[in-house]
C-alpha positions in Angstrom: 42.5 126.1 171.0 44.5 125.0 168.0 41.9 127.0 165.6 42.1 130.3 167.5 45.9 130.0 167.7 45.8 129.7 163.8 42.9 132.8 163.3 46.1 134.8 165.7 48.8 133.4 163.4 46.7 134.2 160.4 45.6 137.5 161.0 48.3 139.4 163.5 50.2 142.7 163.1 52.6 141.8 160.4 50.1 140.5 157.6 51.0 143.4 155.6 54.2 141.8 155.0 52.5 138.1 154.3 50.7 139.8 151.4 53.4 141.3 149.9 55.2 139.8 146.7 57.9 138.5 149.0 59.8 135.4 150.6 57.0 135.8 153.2 54.3 134.6 151.2 55.7 131.7 149.7 57.4 130.9 153.0 53.8 130.9 154.8 52.5 129.1 152.3 55.5 126.0 152.3 55.2 125.8 156.3 51.8 125.2 156.4 51.5 123.1 153.5 54.5 121.0 154.9 52.9 121.0 158.4 49.6 119.7 157.3 52.0 116.7 155.4 53.8 115.9 158.9 50.3 115.9 160.8 47.9 113.8 158.4 46.1 111.1 159.9 47.2 111.7 163.8 45.5 110.6 166.9 44.9 113.7 168.5 45.5 112.0 171.5 49.0 110.9 171.3 50.4 113.0 168.3 54.1 112.1 169.3 53.6 108.3 168.9 51.2 108.6 165.8 53.1 110.6 163.3 54.6 108.4 160.5 58.1 108.4 160.1 57.0 108.9 155.9 54.9 111.9 156.9 58.1 113.7 158.5 60.5 112.6 155.7 57.6 113.4 153.3 57.3 117.4 154.8 60.8 117.3 155.1 61.4 117.8 150.9 58.9 121.0 152.0 60.2 122.5 155.0 63.8 122.2 152.5 62.5 123.7 149.7 61.1 126.6 152.4 64.7 126.8 153.2 65.4 128.1 149.6 62.8 130.8 150.4 63.9 132.0 154.0 67.0 131.1 156.3 64.7 130.3 159.3 63.3 127.6 157.5 65.9 125.2 158.9 64.2 126.0 162.5 62.3 123.5 161.3 65.0 120.7 161.4 64.6 120.9 165.4 60.9 120.3 165.3 61.6 117.3 163.1 64.6 116.0 164.7 62.6 116.2 167.9 60.0 113.5 167.0 62.4 111.3 165.8 64.6 112.0 169.0 61.4 110.7 171.4 60.8 108.2 169.1 64.1 106.5 170.2 64.0 106.8 173.4 61.0 106.0 173.8 61.9 102.3 171.7 65.6 102.0 172.9 65.0 98.5 173.9 65.0 97.6 170.2 67.9 98.7 168.2 67.1 98.3 164.7 64.3 101.0 165.6 66.4 103.2 166.8 68.9 103.0 164.0 66.4 103.7 161.6 65.4 106.7 163.2 69.2 107.5 163.5 68.9 107.1 160.0 65.7 109.3 159.1 67.8 111.9 161.3 70.6 111.7 158.6 68.7 111.9 156.3 66.4 115.0 157.5 69.9 116.8 157.7 71.1 116.1 154.2 67.1 116.8 152.9 68.1 120.5 155.2 71.3 121.0 154.2 71.4 120.8 150.6 68.8 123.8 149.6 70.4 126.2 152.1 74.0 125.0 151.2 72.6 125.9 147.6 71.6 129.5 148.4 74.7 130.7 150.4 77.4 128.3 149.4 77.1 127.2 145.3 74.4 129.9 143.6 76.4 133.5 145.4 80.1 131.5 144.0 78.3 130.8 140.3 76.9 134.6 140.2 79.7 136.5 141.4 83.1 134.8 141.8 83.3 132.7 138.8 82.9 135.0 135.7 85.3 137.5 138.0 88.2 134.5 138.6 88.4 134.3 134.9 89.0 137.8 133.7 91.0 140.5 134.8 88.3 141.8 137.3 88.9 141.9 140.6 86.7 139.3 142.0 85.7 140.1 145.7 87.1 139.0 149.0 85.0 136.6 150.3 85.2 134.6 146.8 89.4 133.8 147.9 87.8 132.7 150.9 88.3 128.0 151.1 84.8 128.0 152.0 83.0 131.6 151.0 80.0 132.7 152.0 78.8 135.9 150.7 76.5 136.3 154.3 79.8 136.4 156.3 80.8 138.9 154.2 77.6 140.9 153.9 77.4 140.5 158.3 80.9 142.1 158.9 80.7 144.7 155.9 77.3 146.2 157.2 77.5 145.7 160.5 
């Protein structure tokens, strides 16, 4: 069933967008690579318990780079976080294990947040705001915000 689902996913109606030189190709490649890392050497009878934490954290780095390509890469945080939540619920009698999985969840959030915040906040500010704040050119309105985010400005202007 997984093989058929993979074939349907690869040969779908939006294949033309996946073959263009845009972020979709990189996003797809990194998604498949990270999923391969995450599900490396698992027991197919008990998938959630056979997932190793080192594979989940390793794939989180690839998913984090994936968030540089497209913002939808952040959705993979939910899939990985749910694995740790399930492990916490199953091992709730062992405090050290629960603390370890909470630490891993915080690491996941950090791994995902750094690339996304770099694309959303830091890089647009460096490109559009810093050169104009030093000169007499008018800086865009979103540069004066406490937390300048170009995407909220684009959303309000064009919607």
